[in-house]
C-alpha positions as CSV (number, residue, x, y, z in Angstrom):
1,M,42.4,-66.1,97.0
2,L,45.3,-68.9,97.0
3,P,45.5,-71.9,99.6
4,I,48.0,-71.0,102.0
5,T,50.7,-73.4,101.3
6,T,50.3,-72.0,97.8
7,G,51.2,-69.0,99.3
8,K,54.2,-70.1,101.1
9,K,55.9,-71.7,98.3
10,V,55.1,-68.1,96.6
11,L,56.4,-66.2,99.6
12,A,59.3,-68.6,99.9
13,E,60.3,-68.3,96.0
14,E,60.1,-64.7,95.9
15,M,62.3,-64.3,98.6
16,T,65.1,-66.7,98.0
17,R,65.0,-64.8,94.3
18,R,65.3,-61.6,95.9
19,I,67.6,-62.4,98.5
20,H,70.2,-64.7,96.5
21,S,69.1,-65.0,92.8
22,D,67.5,-67.3,90.3
23,E,70.2,-69.5,89.8
24,A,70.1,-70.4,94.0
25,F,66.3,-70.6,93.9
26,E,66.7,-73.2,90.6
27,A,69.6,-75.2,93.0
28,A,66.8,-75.3,95.8
29,M,64.0,-76.6,94.2
30,Q,66.9,-79.3,92.4
31,V,67.9,-80.4,95.5
32,S,64.2,-80.7,97.0
33,E,63.5,-83.0,93.6
34,L,66.1,-84.9,94.4
35,L,65.7,-85.5,98.1
36,F,61.7,-85.6,98.4
37,N,60.9,-87.1,95.4
38,P,60.5,-90.7,94.9
39,K,60.3,-90.9,91.3
40,V,63.5,-88.9,90.8
41,N,65.4,-91.0,88.9
42,M,69.1,-91.7,86.9
43,D,67.8,-89.5,84.0
44,F,66.9,-86.6,86.3
45,L,70.8,-87.0,87.4
46,K,71.9,-87.3,84.1
47,S,70.1,-84.0,83.1
48,L,71.8,-82.1,85.3
49,T,74.7,-79.6,84.0
50,T,78.2,-79.9,85.7
51,D,77.3,-76.4,87.5
52,Q,74.0,-77.9,88.7
53,F,75.6,-81.0,90.2
54,D,78.0,-79.0,92.0
55,T,75.3,-76.7,93.6
56,I,73.2,-79.7,94.4
57,S,75.8,-81.9,95.9
58,G,77.5,-78.6,98.0
59,E,74.0,-78.5,99.4
60,L,74.0,-82.0,100.8
61,P,76.2,-83.9,103.3
62,S,78.8,-86.1,102.1
63,F,82.0,-87.7,103.6
64,S,84.7,-89.7,101.9
65,I,85.2,-93.2,103.2
66,S,88.0,-95.3,101.7
67,K,87.5,-98.1,99.6
68,S,89.0,-100.9,102.2
69,V,86.6,-99.6,105.0
70,L,83.6,-100.8,102.6
71,E,85.3,-103.9,102.2
72,G,82.6,-106.4,104.1
73,A,81.4,-103.7,105.8
74,V,77.9,-103.8,107.7
75,I,76.3,-100.8,106.9
76,V,75.1,-99.9,110.2
77,D,78.7,-100.0,111.2
78,V,79.6,-97.6,108.4
79,L,77.1,-95.0,109.2
80,A,77.9,-94.9,112.9
81,E,81.7,-95.3,113.1
82,H,83.2,-94.2,109.7
83,V,80.6,-91.1,108.8
84,S,78.6,-90.0,111.4
85,I,75.5,-89.7,110.1
86,C,74.0,-92.1,112.7
87,A,74.8,-91.3,116.3
88,S,74.9,-95.2,117.3
89,K,74.5,-98.9,115.7
90,S,71.3,-98.6,116.9
91,E,69.7,-95.5,115.4
92,P,69.0,-96.7,112.1
93,K,66.9,-99.8,113.6
94,A,64.9,-97.0,115.7
95,T,64.4,-94.8,112.5
96,K,63.4,-97.9,110.1
97,P,59.7,-97.8,109.0
98,G,57.6,-100.2,111.1
99,H,59.9,-100.3,113.9
100,Q,58.3,-101.0,117.4
101,H,60.4,-99.4,120.2
102,Q,60.4,-101.6,123.2
């Protein structure tokens, strides 16, 4: 008998392939690899085809920021004020590993 997590993975793969396509499943796996594998490096990105890269980038939120905004900017200000990743300037500090809420 397969462990539950293995069974869930097999079910998720089969459902994705049947409902969407083999390509959609592969794209989902690449997005997961890119987001959750700390060992992903530039070689992984360089190995992607243009279609694969376009599919992955379509799955991830993205923002356009003018170069002038970035010049001399504090990253927390950019995240909170220009791209809406953070609700406030204090959010990145509060979610930082090891941060103690006061």
